Each structure stands twice: as structure tokens, then as C-alpha cells.
C-alpha positions in Angstrom: -11.7 -43.3 -66.8 -13.0 -41.7 -63.5 -16.2 -41.1 -61.6 -16.4 -37.4 -63.0 -16.4 -38.6 -66.6 -19.2 -41.0 -65.9 -21.3 -38.4 -64.2 -20.9 -36.1 -67.0 -21.7 -38.8 -69.7 -24.9 -39.6 -67.6 -26.1 -36.0 -67.7 -25.3 -35.4 -71.4 -27.0 -38.6 -72.2 -30.3 -37.4 -70.4 -30.0 -33.8 -71.9 -28.9 -34.7 -75.2 -27.4 -31.3 -75.4 -24.0 -30.1 -74.3 -25.2 -26.8 -73.4 -27.8 -27.9 -71.1 -25.6 -30.5 -69.6 -22.8 -27.7 -68.9 -25.5 -25.7 -67.1 -26.7 -28.5 -65.0 -23.3 -29.6 -64.2 -22.0 -26.1 -63.5 -19.0 -26.7 -65.8 -17.8 -24.9 -69.1 -19.1 -26.5 -72.4 -15.3 -26.9 -73.4 -14.3 -28.9 -70.3 -17.2 -31.1 -70.8 -16.3 -31.8 -74.4 -12.7 -32.6 -73.3 -13.9 -35.1 -70.8 -16.1 -37.1 -73.1 -13.4 -37.0 -75.7 -11.0 -38.5 -73.3 -13.7 -41.1 -72.4 -14.4 -42.1 -75.9 -10.6 -42.1 -76.6 -10.2 -44.6 -73.9 -13.1 -46.6 -74.9 -12.2 -46.4 -78.6 -15.8 -45.7 -79.7 -18.0 -42.9 -80.2 -20.6 -42.4 -77.6 -22.8 -39.6 -79.0 -23.8 -38.7 -82.5 -25.5 -35.4 -83.7 -29.3 -35.4 -84.0 -30.2 -32.2 -85.5 -29.2 -29.3 -83.1 -28.8 -31.9 -80.3 -27.0 -35.3 -80.0 -28.0 -38.8 -79.1 -26.4 -41.9 -77.9 -24.7 -44.3 -80.4 -25.4 -47.9 -80.0 -22.0 -48.0 -78.1 -23.3 -45.3 -76.0 -26.4 -46.9 -75.2 -24.6 -50.1 -74.0 -22.2 -48.0 -72.1 -24.9 -45.9 -70.3 -26.5 -49.3 -68.9 -23.2 -50.1 -67.1 -22.2 -46.8 -66.1 -25.4 -46.1 -64.4 -25.0 -49.5 -62.6 -21.6 -48.3 -61.4 -22.8 -44.9 -60.4 -25.5 -46.6 -58.3 -23.1 -49.0 -56.7 -20.7 -46.2 -56.0 -23.5 -44.4 -54.2 -24.6 -47.3 -52.4 -21.1 -47.7 -51.3 -20.8 -44.1 -50.1 -24.1 -44.6 -48.2 -23.0 -47.9 -46.4 -19.7 -46.3 -45.3 -21.7 -43.2 -43.9 -23.9 -45.8 -42.1 -21.0 -47.5 -40.9 -19.4 -44.2 -39.5 -22.6 -43.1 -37.8 -23.1 -46.5 -36.3 -19.6 -46.5 -34.9 -20.2 -43.1 -33.6 -23.2 -44.2 -31.8 -21.5 -47.5 -30.6 -19.9 -47.5 -27.1 -17.0 -49.9 -26.8 -16.5 -51.0 -23.1 -15.2 -53.8 -20.9 -15.3 -54.8 -17.3 -14.1 -57.5 -15.1 -16.7 -60.5 -14.9 -17.7 -60.0 -11.4 -18.7 -56.1 -12.3 -20.2 -57.1 -15.4 -22.4 -59.6 -13.8 -24.6 -57.1 -12.2 -23.2 -53.4 -12.2 -22.8 -53.1 -15.9 -26.1 -54.5 -16.5 -27.8 -52.2 -14.4 -25.9 -49.0 -15.5 -26.3 -50.0 -19.1 -29.9 -50.4 -18.9 -30.7 -47.3 -17.2 -28.6 -45.3 -19.8 -30.4 -47.1 -22.6 -33.7 -46.0 -21.1 -32.5 -42.3 -21.7 -30.7 -43.0 -25.1 -32.4 -45.8 -26.7 -30.7 -45.5 -30.2 -27.1 -46.1 -28.4 -25.4 -49.4 -29.0 -22.9 -51.2 -26.8 -20.3 -53.5 -27.6 -19.2 -55.1 -24.3 -17.0 -57.9 -23.1 -15.5 -59.1 -19.9 -12.1 -59.8 -19.1 -9.4 -59.4 -16.4 -8.5 -56.1 -14.7 -5.1 -56.0 -16.5 -6.7 -56.9 -20.0 -9.1 -54.1 -19.4 -6.3 -51.7 -18.8 -4.3 -52.8 -21.7 -7.2 -52.5 -24.1 -7.8 -48.9 -22.6 -4.0 -48.3 -23.3 -4.3 -49.4 -26.9 -7.5 -47.6 -27.7 -9.4 -50.9 -28.3 -12.2 -49.8 -25.9 -13.8 -46.4 -24.9 -14.2 -47.2 -21.2 -13.2 -49.9 -18.9 -14.6 -51.0 -15.4 -12.4 -53.0 -12.7 -12.2 -53.1 -8.9 -8.3 -52.6 -8.4 -6.4 -49.4 -8.7 -3.2 -51.3 -9.0 -2.2 -50.0 -12.4 1.5 -50.5 -13.7 3.6 -47.6 -13.7 3.7 -47.9 -17.6 -0.1 -47.6 -17.7 0.0 -44.1 -15.9 -2.0 -42.8 -19.0 -5.0 -44.3 -17.8 -7.5 -42.1 -15.4 -9.0 -44.4 -12.9 -12.2 -42.7 -11.5 -14.1 -44.3 -8.3 -17.8 -44.8 -9.3 -19.2 -47.1 -6.5 -18.4 -48.3 -3.3 -19.6 -51.9 -1.9 -19.5 -53.3 1.5 -18.5 -57.0 2.2 -21.2 -59.3 3.8 -21.1 -63.0 4.9 -23.1 -65.4 2.7 -24.2 -68.8 4.2 -26.7 -71.5 2.9 -30.1 -71.3 4.2 -29.8 -74.3 6.4 -26.5 -73.1 8.1 -26.8 -72.3 11.9 -26.0 -68.6 11.1 -28.7 -68.3 8.4 -31.3 -66.5 10.7 -28.7 -64.0 11.9 -28.9 -60.4 10.8 -25.4 -59.5 11.8 -22.1 -61.4 12.9 -18.7 -61.0 14.4 -15.6 -62.3 12.4 -14.5 -64.0 15.6 -17.6 -66.3 15.4 -16.5 -67.8 12.0 -13.0 -69.6 13.4 -14.6 -73.0 12.9 -15.9 -72.4 9.4 -14.7 -73.6 6.0 -14.6 -70.8 3.6 -15.3 -70.7 -0.3 -12.4 -68.1 -1.2 -13.7 -65.1 -3.3 -11.0 -64.3 -5.9 -11.4 -62.7 -9.3 -9.2 -64.2 -12.1 -5.8 -64.3 -10.3 -4.4 -65.7 -7.2 -2.7 -62.4 -6.7 -6.2 -60.6 -6.4 -7.3 -63.3 -3.7 -8.9 -61.1 -1.0 -6.7 -61.7 2.2 -9.1 -63.6 4.5 -6.2 -63.7 7.2 -5.8 -59.9 7.1 -9.6 -59.5 7.2 -10.4 -62.1 9.9 -7.2 -61.8 12.0 -6.6 -65.5 11.8 -5.9 -68.0 9.1 -9.2 -69.6 8.1 -9.7 -73.0 6.5 -10.1 -72.4 2.7 -12.0 -75.4 1.4 -12.3 -74.4 -2.1 -10.8 -71.5 -4.1 -12.6 -71.3 -7.4 -11.5 -69.1 -10.5 -12.6 -68.1 -13.8 -15.1 -65.8 -15.6 -18.2 -66.5 -13.5 -16.5 -66.3 -10.4 -19.3 -64.6 -8.2 -21.8 -67.3 -9.5 -19.5 -70.3 -8.6 -18.9 -69.0 -5.0 -22.5 -68.6 -4.5 -23.6 -71.6 -6.1 -20.9 -73.6 -3.9 -22.2 -71.8 -0.7 -25.8 -72.5 -1.5 -25.0 -76.2 -1.8 -23.5 -76.3 1.6 -19.7 -76.5 0.6 -18.7 -73.7 2.8 -19.3 -69.9 3.7 -17.9 -66.9 1.9 -17.3 -63.1 2.3 -18.2 -61.2 -0.7 -19.2 -57.9 -2.0 -22.9 -57.1 -1.3 -24.6 -56.9 -4.7 -28.3 -57.1 -5.8 -27.4 -60.2 -7.7 -26.8 -62.3 -4.6 -29.7 -64.9 -4.6 -31.6 -64.4 -1.3 -34.0 -67.4 -2.1 -30.8 -69.9 -1.6 -28.4 -67.8 0.7 -28.7 -65.8 3.6 -26.9 -62.5 3.5 -25.6 -61.5 7.0 -24.0 -57.9 7.9 -20.5 -58.0 9.5 -20.1 -56.3 12.7 -16.3 -55.3 12.1 -15.4 -52.6 9.5 -14.0 -54.0 6.4 -12.4 -51.8 3.7 -15.0 -51.2 1.0 -14.7 -52.6 -2.4 -14.5 -50.0 -4.9 -15.5 -50.1 -8.5 -13.2 -47.7 -10.8 -14.2 -46.5 -14.4 -11.1 -46.3 -16.7 -10.4 -43.9 -19.1 -7.4 -43.4 -21.5 -5.9 -39.9 -21.2 -4.3 -40.1 -24.5 -7.2 -41.3 -26.7 -10.3 -39.4 -27.6 -13.7 -41.1 -27.2 -16.6 -40.5 -29.2 -19.5 -38.0 -28.0 -21.7 -40.8 -27.1 -19.0 -42.4 -25.1 -18.4 -39.3 -23.3 -22.0 -39.0 -22.6 -22.1 -42.5 -21.1 -19.0 -41.5 -19.0 -20.4 -38.4 -17.6 -23.8 -40.4 -16.9 -21.8 -43.1 -14.8 -20.1 -40.3 -12.9 -23.3 -38.6 -12.2 -24.9 -41.9 -11.2 -21.7 -42.8 -8.8 -22.5 -43.4 -5.1 -18.9 -42.4 -4.0 
């Protein structure tokens, strides 16, 4: 028994005539008769009987028509569901970023993109830079965002595109002695305790000694998914000061943001794309949007 036999059976039952059914189905009458004969042979009953020049369903045919119609409807629903799933998948962009980037940059760029393309869906998660790169390599995500271009030699298939640069600033609590300053020199911070800004890994710890030119006192070195919020929260409570990337998410109500006189190499956000995986049209559109919005 197959789908074609059920479709043939349904049309013959509706037309009550093999000739009319063959024309409607665009198949020869012998082929139609053969298909129904095989179906009756499998069911071991007659589905039709003669009614003058036409035919009509037998009692077995009437029962079978009820179930075959249900089967055809369910199959059609299944086809539609799969079609909808494919459409939804094609309209979903799978992205990942490191937590610090996800906390502000991704929210802004996704919101702006959705203003132009409101029907697009995003599946978005946050993880370490290495995990983002691994997911890109395995094709688990379309696009990844991270702030380190240190990619393993084995991950040379990843194209890292710089999309945003950020300056570093000093943040201090509102009651700190430097809170009213607009600009400060790193030399003035020798006696201060620092909250170290790092992202998920001690290896990624920003080298304060290299930046400051001296070994500072690191009072707290937080780690975890919400590293940015943790650092800013500790600084606002007076646990220390910190040098962090300048983002719109820094809470100016509880923190003072001070420009640093000395030049510090900017933090660069990269967008990662797998060279070997083909991404959907809508993901390509988002990639192009990010590039066009880049401030590099």
C-alpha cells in the first residue's frame, strides 16, 4: 500500500467513475484499475461495486475511505509542518558570543537589525571565545563574536572580521577621590587596588603590569559569565577600581568613567565566519549588516 493508491482510491470514490477519475488524475484507466486491484488484493476485500454505468463504494470501501482520508490529511499536515520547520530554520540566525560582548554589543546590533527585518528569528547563546570558534568549526552556529583573534592553527578555516574597536577607560566609585576627574594618568594609580577585568580565562587576563608599567595591587579577580557586571558591581561598592572597555552599558549613576591619558591598545571585537560552512541567506544578510555597521 502506498500514498498514490490512497489518492487514486479517494478520487475514484468521489467521481464514482474510473474514466472521470483517470482524467482528473492524468493517468490511464488501465493503470488506475491496476492500482485499485492491488489495493483490494492487499486488503482482501472489494472496495467498489457496479452501479449502472458507474461504480459505488462497498461497505468495506466506505469504512476504508474514512481512514484513508484521515491518513491523507495527516500526511498533508506532516508535509506542511516540515515545510514550516524548514522555512523557520531558514529564517533563524544561529549566533554566539562571549558574555561581555553579548551584554551590550549583540543586544544593540540585533535590535537594530530586527527593526529592518522584523520577521527574522535569532537563536543566541553566550560562551567562551574558544567555544564560539569550536561551534563555528563544527557548523553549530552561523556567526560568532569574540574579542580575541588568537585562533588555533587547526582553526584556520575561521575568518575573523574586525567589526568594532573600543577604548579602555578607568571606572571608579562615585565617592572615590578621582570621581570628579575627566582624565587621568596611569602613573597616578600606583597606590590603588584593582578589580581585575578578565573574560572566562586567566590566560585572557588583561596584563595590568604591561599597561600600567608597574605591578599593581590586584584585590579581586572575578570570573564567570557576567564578568562585566561583576567588575562594575564590585567597583561601585568601593572594592577597588578597574580598567575596562568603554561601553554604553557602564552604569554612570554608580560609577565615574574617566578617560586615560596614555594610549592603550584598543579592544577589538571580531565577527567569526566558517570558511567551509555555507550559511543561510538571512544569516548572510545579517553578516553584511554587521560589516556595514562596523566602526573599524
